[in-house]
N, C-alpha and C positions, 0 to 999 in steps of 0.2 A: 490712456494710461501711460503711454510713453512720455507724455509731458510731465506727469507726476514724478516719474523716475528721473527725468532730466532736471527737474526742480530740486529734488532731494540731492542729486549728485552735485549740482551747482552750489547748494548751501554747504555741503560738506567740503567742497573744494575751497570755498571762501574761508572756512575755518582752517583748513590745511595750509593755505597760503598766508594766513595771518600769524602762524606760529613764529616765523622769523622776526616779525615786528614785535611780538610779545617778548621774545628773547632779547632783542636789542634794548627794549625799554627796561627789562629786568636788570640787565647788566649796568644800567645807569642809576639804579636805585642805590641809596646810601648803604654802607656796610652795616647789616644788622649784627649785633653782638649776641643776640639770643632770639629764640623763636618768637614770631609775632602771631597774634590772634588771626586766624583765617589766612595764614600765609600760604601762598601758592608757589610751589617750587622750592629749590634749595636756598639755603642762606648764601649770601654773596661770598664767593670763594676768595681767600686771602693767601693761598699757597699754590705753587705750581701743580701739585697733585689735585687739589680741589678744582682748579681751572680745567684740567684735563678731564676730570670726572664730569663736570658740567657739559663740556663739549661732547663727550661720549653719550651722555644722557640726551642731548639735543639730537644727535645722529639717530639714536634709537627711537626718539619721538617721531622723526620723519619716517623711519622705516615702518614702525607699527601703525602709524596713521595711514600711510599709503596702503598697507595690507588690509587694514580695517575697511577703508573706503572701497577698495577693489572687491573684497568679499561681500560687502553690503550691496554693492551694485549687482553682483552676480545673483545674490539671493533675491533681490527685488525683481530682477528679470525673470527668474524662475517662478516667483510667486504670481506675478501679473501676466506674464506672456505664456507660461506653460502650465497654468492650472487647468483643471478639467473643463471648465466652461470655455476658456479661450482656446484650448487645444484639445478637443475631444478625442482626436486620433493620435496617440503618441507615436513617436518614432520607434522603429524596431531594432536599430543597431545598438550594440552593447559595448563596443571597443573602438578606440581611436588611438593608434600607436603614437602618432605625432603629439597629440594632446597629453597622453600619459607621460611621454618623455619630457615635455615642457613642464608639467606640474611636478615632476620629480627634480628636474635640473634647476629650475628657478629657485625653489627653496634652498637647495644646496648652495647655490651661488650667493643667496642672501645670507645664509649662515656663515659662509666664508668671509663675506664682506664685513660681518659683525665680529667674527673671531679675530681677524687680524688686528684691528685697533684695540680690541679687548685684551689680547695677550700683551700687546705693547704697553698698555696701561698697567697691567698687572706687574710686569717686570719693572716698569718705572717706579711703581709704588713699593716694590719689595724691600729694597735696602739701598743704602748709600755707602759707597766705598770710603769716602773721606768726609768725616763730619767734624764740625767745629767744636761740638760739645755733645754730651750724652744726658738724656733724661731717663731715669728708670722709674717705671710706674708699677706699683704692687697693689693688687686688689685685695680687699679684706671685707668680711661681713660686718658692718656695711660702711666702709669708708675707704679712702685712698691713701697710700703712702708713696712719697716721692723721694728721689735721691738724685743729686747732681754730683757724680763721682769726682769730676775734675776739681770741684770746689769744696769737697768734703761737707756737703750740705745735705741733710735729710730731715724730713718732717712728715707728720700726718695731716691730712686735710679732712676735717669732719663736717658733715652737713649742719647747717643752722636750722634748728626747729622752726616750724611755722609761727609759733607764738613769740619768737624772738626776731622775726623779720622786720626790718625798718623800712617800711614802704616809702616814707617821706624822703629817705636817703637814696631812693631808686633801686632798692634791693627787690629781688624777685622770688616769689614763693617756690620752694622746692628746687631752686637753682643756685643757692648761695652756700658757701663754705666758710669756715672760720679762718682758713689759711689758703691763699691763692698760689697757684703755680706762676712764677715770674720767669719769663723768657725774653731774650733779646730779639729785636727785629732784624731781618735780613741776615739770619744766621742759620746754617745748615745743622739741624739737630737730629741725632740718632735717638730713637725712642725704643726702649726695651720694656717688654711687658711680661709680668709673671703674677702669680697669686699665692696667697698663704693658705687658702682653704678650698673654695669652689671656683668654677669658671665665671669670670666677669668679662666685661668688654669696655675698654676705654674709647669713648666715641666723642669726637669733636667735629661737628658738621662743617664749620667754616674752614677747618684745616683739611678736610677730606680724609680724616683719620678715623678708623674704626677697626680695632683688632682685639682678639680675645686675650685675656689674661688667664693663662693656663697654669694650674698648680704643677710643679715639678718640671717645667720647661720655660724657655724664654722665647717669645716672639719678638720680631724686630720690624720696624718701619722707620720713616723719617719725615721731617717736615721742615719747611722754610717759609716762615710767615713774613709777608711783605708789607703789612700795615699794622701800626701800633693800635692797641685797643684792648678791650676786655671781652673775652669770648667764653661762652658757656657750652657745656656738654653734659652728658649723663652716661651712666652705665647702661649698656645695650644688650646685656645677656642676663636672662632670668637667673638670679643668684640667691633667692630666698625672700623672706617675707618683707624685707625693707629694700628690695631691689630698686624701687622707684625713688628711693631717698639717698642715692649716691651721685650727687651732682659734681660737676667739674668746673672750676673757674680758672682761666688762664689770663694773666695780665702780660701782654706783649708790650715791651717798653724799648726805649732807645738803648743802645749799647752803653752809653754813659750812665743812664739810670740803672741798668742791670748791674754794672760794676759797683755802683753805690749799694744796691741791694745785697750783693755778695759780701761786700765789706761789713754791712750791718749784721748779716747772718753770722759771719765768721767772728764778729765781735760779741756775739751772744745776744743781739737784739732780735728776739723771736716773736714778739707780740704781733699778731696779724695787723692790728690797727696801726702799728708803727712801720711795718715793713712793706705793706701794700702801697702801690703807687696810686695816689688818689686821682690823678688826672689821666689814668690809663684807659678810661672809658672811651 
């Protein structure tokens, strides 16, 4: 029976030690701009916050995998070695001071080891002292409103109905909007969140951003996208019957193209087909 336990432990250990290899291969995958079918893991991070979130996730995977394997081994030992048939005369002792101190102290140390990087990440995500620009996001039932205060630009972003999706053009069902958010690459952007009605949540997985839009208050975070492209997100707070129909599309472009976009907007060119950057995918 001990051979069975060793075989199971060896199999679990091989999976455990394969995790870093999977992480290394995953980091080499091309940047996905939207969720893929049967995708395993996060979207490839394109901001410092998202990169730190993935690193923290990897750390927690190591911790929980080690705990799971350890507990499983203990359970298997109890099942096969200390069952009634294999151990007909049970031990009579009930306490072990050293063992009780260990199983109390070790979890505390594990929690402290998790808490330190967790709090560092929370403070890192919280807010930026000096931003190059500001994006204000307002949630509505059921669409988004955006404002770039420095450029006096504001607009609504409405979801495109399923029957109007152009699949041949590469559009994606329930992920497209008539007007995209256009942001410059390599720019520190303060993002302010609020709502005109109920609680929403503006979530952009590739940016590592997910924060509630609260009516009557303003929440704040920041982002700094390092790769140009088109990125997709959705509302992540249950906000009513059309909660699943509040997509987000962000085009991250070069600073030169962003300046062209600003000039177009300020000149009154507001058509989505005219203002979106076609090669931002």
